[in-house]
C-alpha positions as CSV (number, residue, x, y, z in Angstrom):
1,M,182.9,222.0,197.2
2,K,180.4,224.4,198.7
3,K,181.7,227.7,200.2
4,Y,180.1,228.4,203.5
5,I,179.3,232.0,204.3
6,L,179.7,232.1,208.0
7,S,180.3,234.6,210.8
8,S,183.9,234.9,212.0
9,V,183.1,232.7,215.0
10,F,181.6,229.9,212.8
11,C,184.6,230.0,210.4
12,F,186.8,229.7,213.5
13,C,184.9,226.7,214.7
14,L,184.8,224.7,211.4
15,C,188.5,224.2,211.1
16,C,188.1,220.7,212.5
17,F,191.2,220.6,214.6
18,Y,193.8,221.6,212.0
19,L,195.5,224.5,213.7
20,M,197.2,225.9,210.7
21,N,193.7,226.9,209.4
22,I,192.4,228.4,212.6
23,S,191.1,232.0,212.0
24,V,192.9,234.3,214.4
25,I,190.7,236.7,216.3
26,A,192.1,240.0,217.2
27,Q,193.4,240.5,220.8
28,T,191.1,242.4,223.1
29,A,191.8,244.1,226.3
30,S,190.3,241.3,228.3
31,I,192.7,238.7,227.0
32,P,196.2,238.8,228.4
33,H,197.7,236.6,225.6
34,S,196.7,236.7,222.0
35,L,195.7,233.6,220.1
36,D,198.4,234.5,217.5
37,D,201.1,234.0,220.1
38,A,199.6,230.7,221.3
39,I,199.1,229.3,217.8
40,S,202.6,230.3,216.7
41,L,204.1,228.6,219.7
42,F,202.1,225.4,219.0
43,N,203.0,225.3,215.3
44,A,206.7,225.7,216.3
45,G,206.4,222.6,218.5
46,N,206.2,224.4,221.8
47,H,203.0,222.6,222.7
48,N,203.1,223.0,226.5
49,E,204.0,226.7,226.4
50,A,201.1,227.3,224.0
51,K,198.6,225.6,226.2
52,I,199.9,227.5,229.3
53,L,199.1,230.8,227.6
54,L,195.6,229.7,226.8
55,R,195.0,228.3,230.3
56,Q,196.1,231.6,231.8
57,N,193.6,233.3,229.5
58,L,190.9,231.0,230.9
59,E,191.9,231.7,234.5
60,H,191.6,235.4,233.7
61,D,188.2,234.9,232.0
62,P,186.5,231.5,232.1
63,D,184.0,232.6,229.5
64,D,186.7,233.3,226.9
65,S,185.2,230.9,224.3
66,D,187.9,231.5,221.7
67,S,190.8,230.5,224.0
68,R,188.8,227.5,225.2
69,S,188.0,226.4,221.7
70,V,191.6,226.6,220.5
71,L,193.0,225.0,223.7
72,G,190.7,222.0,223.2
73,K,191.7,221.7,219.5
74,M,195.4,221.7,220.6
75,N,194.7,218.8,222.9
76,Y,192.8,216.9,220.2
77,H,195.6,217.5,217.7
78,L,198.0,215.9,220.2
79,G,195.7,212.8,220.6
80,E,194.3,213.9,223.9
81,W,190.7,213.9,222.7
82,K,189.1,213.1,226.1
83,M,190.9,216.1,227.6
84,A,189.7,218.3,224.7
85,I,186.1,217.3,225.4
86,D,186.5,218.0,229.1
87,I,187.8,221.5,228.3
88,W,184.8,222.2,226.0
89,S,182.3,220.6,228.4
90,E,183.6,222.8,231.3
91,G,182.9,225.9,229.2
92,L,179.3,224.7,228.5
93,K,178.6,224.6,232.3
94,G,178.8,228.4,232.4
95,K,177.6,229.1,228.9
96,P,175.3,226.2,227.7
97,S,174.3,228.2,224.6
98,D,177.9,228.3,223.1
99,Y,177.3,226.9,219.6
100,V,181.0,226.5,218.9
101,L,181.8,224.3,221.8
102,H,178.8,222.0,221.0
103,M,180.1,221.8,217.4
104,N,183.7,220.9,218.6
105,I,182.4,218.1,220.7
106,G,180.2,216.8,217.9
107,N,183.2,216.9,215.5
108,V,185.3,214.7,217.8
109,F,182.6,212.1,218.3
110,F,181.8,212.1,214.5
111,E,185.4,211.2,213.8
112,K,185.6,208.6,216.5
113,A,182.3,207.0,215.2
114,E,183.6,207.0,211.6
115,Q,186.7,205.1,212.8
116,N,184.5,202.4,214.4
117,A,181.6,202.4,211.9
118,P,180.2,199.0,210.9
119,S,180.4,200.0,207.2
120,I,184.2,200.0,207.2
121,Y,184.1,196.3,207.8
122,L,181.6,195.7,205.0
123,K,183.5,197.3,202.1
124,T,183.1,194.1,200.0
125,Y,179.4,194.9,199.4
126,S,178.6,196.8,196.2
127,E,175.5,199.0,195.9
128,K,174.0,196.3,193.7
129,D,174.8,193.6,196.4
130,I,173.1,195.7,199.1
131,E,170.0,196.3,196.8
132,E,169.7,192.6,196.0
133,N,170.5,191.2,199.5
134,L,169.3,194.0,201.8
135,S,168.3,191.6,204.6
136,L,171.7,189.9,204.5
137,Y,173.5,193.2,204.6
138,E,171.4,194.6,207.4
139,Q,172.2,191.4,209.4
140,D,175.9,191.8,208.8
141,F,175.7,195.5,209.6
142,L,174.1,194.7,213.0
143,E,176.7,192.0,213.8
144,N,179.5,194.5,213.1
145,T,178.0,197.3,215.1
146,S,180.3,197.7,218.1
147,T,179.6,199.1,221.5
148,P,182.3,201.9,221.0
149,F,180.6,203.0,217.7
150,L,177.1,203.3,219.4
151,K,178.6,205.2,222.3
152,Y,180.4,207.7,220.1
153,W,177.4,207.9,217.7
154,Q,174.9,208.7,220.5
155,K,177.2,211.3,222.1
156,G,177.9,212.9,218.7
157,I,174.2,213.1,217.9
158,I,173.5,214.8,221.3
159,A,176.2,217.4,220.7
160,Y,175.1,218.2,217.1
161,R,171.5,218.4,218.1
162,A,172.4,220.8,220.9
163,A,174.2,223.0,218.3
164,Y,171.2,222.6,215.9
165,K,168.8,223.7,218.6
166,I,170.8,226.9,219.1
167,Y,171.1,227.7,215.4
168,P,168.9,225.4,213.1
169,Y,169.9,227.0,209.8
170,E,173.6,226.2,209.6
171,E,174.6,224.0,206.6
172,F,177.5,222.3,208.4
173,V,175.3,221.1,211.3
174,L,172.5,219.9,209.0
175,E,174.9,218.0,206.8
176,R,176.7,216.4,209.8
177,L,173.4,215.3,211.3
178,A,172.2,213.9,208.0
179,N,175.5,212.0,207.5
180,F,175.6,210.9,211.1
181,Y,172.1,209.3,210.9
182,E,173.0,207.7,207.6
183,M,176.1,206.2,209.2
184,N,173.8,204.1,211.4
185,R,171.4,203.5,208.5
186,E,168.6,205.5,210.1
187,F,167.5,206.9,206.7
188,D,164.2,208.4,208.0
189,S,166.1,210.7,210.3
190,S,168.8,211.4,207.7
191,F,166.2,212.4,205.2
192,V,164.7,215.0,207.6
193,Y,168.0,217.0,207.5
194,H,168.6,216.5,203.8
195,K,165.1,217.8,203.2
196,Q,165.8,220.8,205.4
197,L,168.9,221.6,203.3
198,A,167.0,221.3,200.1
199,E,164.3,223.6,201.5
200,L,166.9,226.2,202.8
201,Y,168.9,226.1,199.6
202,P,166.4,225.5,196.7
203,E,169.0,226.5,194.1
204,N,171.5,223.8,195.2
205,S,171.1,220.7,193.0
206,H,173.4,218.7,195.3
207,Y,171.0,219.2,198.2
208,L,167.9,218.6,196.1
209,T,169.3,215.3,194.8
210,N,170.5,214.1,198.2
211,A,167.0,214.7,199.6
212,A,165.6,212.5,196.8
213,I,168.3,209.8,197.3
214,Y,167.7,209.5,201.0
215,Q,163.9,209.6,200.6
216,A,164.3,206.7,198.2
217,K,166.1,204.7,201.0
218,I,163.0,204.9,203.2
219,K,161.1,201.6,203.0
220,T,157.5,200.8,203.9
221,D,155.5,197.5,203.9
222,N,152.5,199.1,202.2
223,K,152.9,198.9,198.4
224,K,150.6,201.9,197.8
225,E,152.7,204.0,200.2
226,Q,155.9,202.8,198.6
227,D,154.7,203.6,195.1
228,S,153.6,207.1,196.3
229,L,157.0,207.6,197.9
230,E,158.8,206.5,194.7
231,S,156.7,209.1,192.7
232,L,157.8,211.8,195.1
233,V,161.4,210.8,194.7
234,I,161.2,210.9,190.9
235,K,159.5,214.3,191.1
236,R,162.3,215.6,193.3
237,L,165.0,214.3,190.9
238,H,163.3,216.0,187.9
239,H,163.1,219.2,189.9
240,S,166.8,218.9,190.6
241,L,167.5,218.6,186.9
242,E,165.5,221.8,186.3
243,V,168.0,223.5,188.7
244,D,171.1,221.8,187.3
245,A,170.8,219.5,184.3
246,Q,174.4,218.6,184.6
247,N,174.4,216.8,188.0
248,P,175.6,213.2,187.3
249,D,174.3,212.0,190.7
250,T,170.8,213.0,189.7
251,Y,171.0,211.0,186.5
252,K,172.6,208.1,188.3
253,E,169.7,207.9,190.8
254,L,167.1,208.2,188.1
255,G,168.8,205.4,186.2
256,R,168.8,203.2,189.3
257,I,165.1,203.7,189.9
258,L,164.1,203.3,186.3
259,A,166.2,200.2,185.9
260,K,164.4,198.6,188.9
261,K,161.0,199.4,187.3
262,E,162.2,198.1,183.9
263,D,163.2,194.8,185.5
264,I,159.7,194.3,186.8
265,E,158.1,195.3,183.5
266,R,160.5,193.1,181.5
267,N,159.6,190.1,183.7
268,D,155.9,190.8,183.1
269,K,156.3,191.1,179.3
270,E,158.4,188.0,179.1
271,K,155.6,186.0,180.8
272,K,153.3,187.4,178.1
273,N,155.9,186.9,175.3
274,E,155.9,190.6,174.5
275,E,158.9,192.5,173.1
276,T,160.7,194.8,175.5
277,E,161.2,198.5,174.6
278,T,164.5,200.5,174.6
279,S,165.7,201.1,178.1
280,P,165.3,204.7,179.4
281,S,167.5,203.8,182.4
282,L,170.4,203.2,180.1
283,E,170.1,206.7,178.7
284,M,170.2,208.1,182.3
285,I,173.3,206.1,183.1
286,Q,175.0,207.3,179.9
287,K,174.1,210.9,180.9
288,A,175.5,210.3,184.4
289,E,178.8,209.0,182.9
290,F,178.9,211.9,180.4
291,Y,178.3,214.7,182.9
292,A,180.7,213.1,185.4
293,S,183.4,213.3,182.7
294,V,182.9,217.0,182.0
295,P,185.2,219.2,184.2
296,K,183.5,221.9,186.3
297,Y,185.1,224.7,184.3
298,A,183.3,223.4,181.2
299,R,179.8,223.6,182.7
300,F,177.5,226.3,181.7
301,E,174.1,227.9,182.4
302,F,171.7,225.2,181.1
303,S,168.5,225.3,179.1
304,K,166.3,222.6,177.6
305,E,167.5,223.6,174.2
306,N,171.2,223.1,175.1
307,A,170.4,219.8,176.9
308,L,168.8,218.4,173.7
309,L,171.6,219.6,171.6
310,L,174.3,218.0,173.8
311,G,172.3,214.9,174.1
312,R,172.2,214.6,170.3
313,I,175.9,215.3,170.0
314,H,176.9,212.7,172.5
315,I,174.3,210.0,172.0
316,K,176.0,206.6,171.8
317,N,174.2,205.6,168.6
318,Y,176.0,205.0,165.4
319,I,173.0,206.1,163.3
320,Q,173.3,209.6,164.8
321,K,176.9,210.0,163.9
322,K,176.2,211.5,160.4
323,N,174.2,214.4,162.1
324,R,177.0,215.3,164.5
325,S,179.1,217.4,162.1
326,K,176.0,219.6,161.3
327,L,175.3,220.1,164.9
328,I,178.9,221.1,165.8
329,D,178.9,223.4,162.8
330,S,175.8,225.1,164.0
331,L,177.4,225.6,167.4
332,R,180.5,227.1,165.7
333,N,178.4,229.4,163.6
334,S,176.5,230.6,166.7
335,I,179.7,232.2,168.0
336,S,179.6,235.7,166.6
337,N,180.4,239.2,167.8
338,D,176.8,240.3,167.9
339,S,175.6,237.2,169.7
340,K,174.9,237.5,173.4
341,R,175.2,233.8,173.8
342,Y,178.6,233.1,172.3
343,I,180.2,232.3,175.6
344,N,177.5,229.7,176.3
345,S,178.2,228.2,172.9
346,Q,181.9,228.1,173.6
347,N,181.2,226.2,176.9
348,L,179.1,223.7,174.9
349,L,182.0,223.1,172.5
350,V,184.6,222.7,175.2
351,A,182.2,220.3,177.0
352,T,182.1,218.3,173.8
353,L,185.9,218.1,173.7
354,A,186.2,217.3,177.4
355,A,183.8,214.4,177.3
356,D,185.3,213.1,174.1
357,A,188.8,213.2,175.5
358,S,187.8,211.5,178.7
359,D,186.0,208.7,176.9
360,S,188.3,208.1,173.9
361,E,191.2,206.8,175.9
362,L,189.0,204.4,177.8
363,L,187.4,203.0,174.7
364,H,190.2,203.3,172.1
365,T,190.5,199.5,171.9
366,F,186.9,199.2,170.9
367,S,184.9,200.3,167.9
368,N,184.4,203.8,169.4
369,Y,181.8,205.8,167.5
370,Y,181.6,208.1,170.4
371,S,184.8,210.0,169.5
372,L,184.8,213.1,167.3
373,V,186.5,212.8,163.9
374,D,189.7,214.8,163.3
375,R,188.0,217.5,161.3
376,E,185.4,218.1,164.1
377,R,188.1,218.3,166.8
378,K,190.2,220.8,164.8
379,N,187.2,222.9,163.9
380,I,186.2,223.2,167.6
381,I,189.8,224.0,168.7
382,N,190.2,226.7,166.0
383,T,186.9,228.3,166.7
384,L,187.6,228.5,170.5
385,A,191.1,229.7,169.9
386,N,189.8,232.8,168.0
387,R,188.4,234.2,171.3
388,Q,190.0,235.0,174.6
389,H,187.4,233.2,176.6
390,G,187.7,230.2,174.3
391,Q,191.5,230.2,174.7
392,W,191.1,230.2,178.5
393,L,188.7,227.2,178.3
394,L,191.2,225.3,176.1
395,I,194.0,226.0,178.6
396,Q,191.8,224.7,181.4
397,L,191.1,221.6,179.4
398,L,194.9,221.1,178.8
399,K,195.4,221.0,182.6
400,E,192.8,218.2,183.0
401,T,193.2,216.0,180.0
402,K,195.9,213.3,179.4
403,E,194.6,212.5,175.9
404,I,197.7,212.9,173.8
405,K,196.2,213.8,170.4
406,L,194.0,216.5,171.9
407,T,197.0,217.9,173.9
408,R,199.1,218.2,170.7
409,E,196.3,219.9,168.7
410,I,195.5,222.4,171.4
411,T,199.1,223.3,172.3
412,T,200.0,223.7,168.6
413,T,196.9,225.9,167.9
414,L,197.4,228.1,171.0
415,V,201.1,228.7,170.3
416,R,200.2,229.7,166.8
417,K,197.7,232.2,168.2
418,K,200.3,233.4,170.8
419,S,197.8,232.8,173.6
420,P,198.7,234.4,176.9
421,N,200.1,232.1,179.6
422,M,200.8,229.3,177.2
423,H,204.3,229.0,178.5
424,D,202.9,228.0,181.9
425,V,200.9,225.2,180.4
426,L,203.7,223.9,178.2
427,I,206.3,224.1,181.0
428,S,203.9,222.1,183.2
429,L,203.5,219.4,180.5
430,L,207.2,219.2,179.9
431,E,208.2,219.1,183.6
432,Y,205.6,216.7,184.9
433,D,204.3,214.6,182.0
434,Y,206.2,211.9,180.0
435,L,204.1,212.3,176.9
436,P,205.2,210.7,173.5
437,E,204.5,214.2,172.1
438,S,207.1,215.9,174.4
439,M,209.0,216.8,171.2
440,N,206.1,218.9,170.0
441,I,205.7,220.5,173.4
442,A,209.5,221.3,173.5
443,Q,209.4,222.8,170.0
444,N,206.4,224.9,170.9
445,L,208.3,226.2,173.9
446,S,211.1,227.3,171.7
447,K,208.7,229.0,169.4
448,L,207.4,231.1,172.3
449,N,211.1,232.2,172.9
450,D,210.4,234.0,176.2
451,E,212.6,233.9,179.3
452,R,210.6,231.4,181.2
453,S,210.3,229.0,178.3
454,R,214.1,229.1,177.6
455,T,214.7,228.5,181.3
456,A,212.4,225.5,181.3
457,L,214.2,224.0,178.3
458,I,217.7,224.7,179.8
459,K,216.7,223.0,183.1
460,E,216.1,219.8,181.1
461,L,219.9,219.6,180.4
462,Y,220.4,219.1,184.2
463,L,217.5,216.7,184.7
464,P,218.7,214.1,187.4
465,L,218.8,210.6,186.0
466,P,218.5,207.4,188.1
467,K,221.7,205.6,189.0
468,T,221.5,202.1,187.5
469,A,224.2,199.6,186.5
470,S,222.4,198.6,183.2
471,K,221.1,202.1,182.5
472,W,220.2,201.5,178.8
473,K,218.0,198.6,179.8
474,N,216.2,200.7,182.3
475,K,213.0,202.1,180.8
476,T,212.8,205.1,183.1
477,Y,216.4,206.1,182.3
478,Y,215.8,205.9,178.6
479,A,212.5,207.8,178.8
480,L,214.3,210.6,180.7
481,Q,217.1,210.6,178.2
482,T,214.6,210.9,175.3
483,R,212.9,213.8,177.1
484,Q,216.3,215.6,177.5
485,M,217.0,215.0,173.8
486,R,213.8,216.6,172.7
487,A,214.4,219.7,174.9
488,I,217.9,220.1,173.6
489,L,216.8,219.8,170.0
490,A,214.2,222.5,170.7
491,L,217.0,224.7,172.1
492,S,219.0,224.2,168.9
493,A,216.3,226.2,167.1
494,L,217.4,229.3,169.1
495,D,220.6,229.5,167.0
496,K,221.3,233.2,167.7
497,D,221.1,233.0,171.5
498,E,224.6,233.1,173.0
499,E,223.4,231.9,176.4
500,I,221.9,228.8,174.8
501,K,225.1,228.1,173.0
502,Q,227.2,228.3,176.2
503,E,224.8,225.9,177.9
504,L,225.1,223.4,175.0
505,L,228.9,223.7,175.2
506,K,228.9,223.0,178.9
507,G,226.7,220.0,178.1
508,L,229.5,218.5,176.1
509,E,231.3,217.8,179.4
510,R,228.4,215.8,180.8
511,Q,228.1,212.2,179.7
512,E,224.3,212.0,179.9
513,V,223.6,214.8,177.4
514,R,226.9,215.3,175.4
515,L,225.5,213.4,172.3
516,F,222.4,215.5,172.2
517,C,224.4,218.8,172.8
518,A,226.9,217.9,170.0
519,V,224.0,217.3,167.5
520,A,222.3,220.6,168.6
521,L,225.6,222.6,168.2
522,Y,226.1,221.1,164.7
523,S,222.5,222.1,163.9
524,Q,223.3,225.7,165.0
525,T,226.8,226.1,163.6
526,K,227.1,223.5,160.8
527,D,230.6,222.9,162.2
528,K,231.5,219.3,161.3
529,D,233.7,218.9,164.3
530,Y,230.5,218.7,166.4
531,L,229.3,216.0,164.1
532,K,232.6,214.0,164.8
533,L,232.0,214.5,168.5
534,A,228.4,213.2,168.2
535,K,229.7,210.1,166.4
536,K,232.2,209.5,169.1
537,Y,229.6,210.0,171.9
538,K,227.0,207.6,170.3
539,P,226.3,204.8,172.8
540,K,226.6,201.2,171.4
541,K,223.5,199.3,170.5
542,V,221.1,202.1,171.7
543,S,218.8,203.7,169.2
544,F,217.5,207.3,169.1
545,P,215.2,207.3,166.1
546,E,214.1,211.0,166.6
547,L,217.7,212.2,166.8
548,G,218.5,210.1,163.7
549,Q,215.6,211.6,161.7
550,F,216.7,215.1,162.9
551,L,220.2,214.6,161.5
552,K,219.0,213.1,158.2
553,Q,217.3,216.5,157.3
554,F,220.8,218.0,156.7
555,N,222.3,217.9,153.2
556,N,225.4,216.1,154.5
557,S,226.5,212.5,153.9
558,K,228.2,212.1,157.3
559,A,225.1,213.5,159.1
560,N,222.9,211.1,157.1
561,S,225.2,208.2,157.9
562,L,225.2,209.0,161.6
563,G,221.4,209.4,161.4
564,D,221.0,205.9,160.0
565,K,223.1,204.5,162.8
566,L,221.1,206.3,165.5
567,I,217.9,205.0,164.0
568,K,219.1,201.4,163.9
569,G,221.0,201.4,167.2
């Protein structure tokens, strides 16, 4: 999301009625009550007292814009939106150039118009439906255009245009006007403001692409004019790619335009019985999907060279697969101490991993030649893990991905490298994710052997379980029990830790975890009495294969026997 650089007054205004976020302006000698006091009272539920303070401020100074703005927002927050507009409108009588008050009024009518917009009743239409049946959609849109929507829309436009007239260079107003006109399908007017944004912020690919998208929505009856318009749109989109070659919206729009042109050309060739060529629009759509899958942290300063390289790595073509290893190896080799571009190369590698992880889960049931082979994944992870910036990128990727194999490989590698802050990542995975690889995560936490990791594993002993009559038939209950078992077995690796031993002994008194604690204590002490307790605590007809395999590693016939029973259930 864009960060707006505004004056304190503008920041104050853009909070859009959420009082917790209102910027507090310092009390001055002319204001008897501070905004701090009024806002604190309001947030504590003392709404009337808060409003009284601000009204007293306005009686003292009717031109106190800050008190008037906040008082109106309080009324709006309480659902008294007409009262809020009256308060702001009253201020404009004595101060018609107050930008903030015009904005506040526009914000109210924008929200009211959104709530009554015709488009909310036409959600069943897809983009393709609108493209193919535009006249039908336009007719349905007009039929669902209500009188309240038009009233709110017109008043909102008037308020925003008044603010725009006072300060025509503000991003928020330009965006709102562009969106407001689009809401009523007035694309010519919407494009005017999108174009201004693109001109004011020529380094912002989002604005450049939006200007192209809304210019493409403008229709003319003259074919020559329409073709000229389309050429301008394509030129704008290519310029946007020069600014940011990783904007998925740009590729998506290019793909849409090219697909439409290809349909026309395909029909012409079919009439002439000519063969059709490979679709350029498909390449654009694939790129849109790819860049949409790459998280923001994995993006990098782009160049044509990098674009070609990534395109070759990720091209969905089986013939290119044999070249992928060489390309990845060349990226790995480019990371060196004396290279000024090594961080850029690292970003390329993590982008490769990120896109692969996002796609492999989706396509794992198909013949997925898009995924990296194991050796390539491990090479990339090891290369990145050798540098601090690369470790940071891998940790960011861990927070985003749910792809199990990648999670296991990264966590194992980073623990081996003793990467800083790994305990934060592992604790998060253990506490919030029910991954089949939780055992690996728990074991990695025990290897870190720091205070926070130990605390996280101990907390698993006290994990609340659902109350259910047939608990062992309940999948959630069994999943939580399995998770507890993995954490407790990880704790058993810390065999010289007295605190851990005491926690395991306390666990013998709790029915949910006593079996696991008995096995863990046997692992730590080799005392066969704990093995007898484990046998006694084993639930009937319930299997714990991992626990069974854990016991079978000991050179003890009784441990092996109990292990077999836990595996079979």
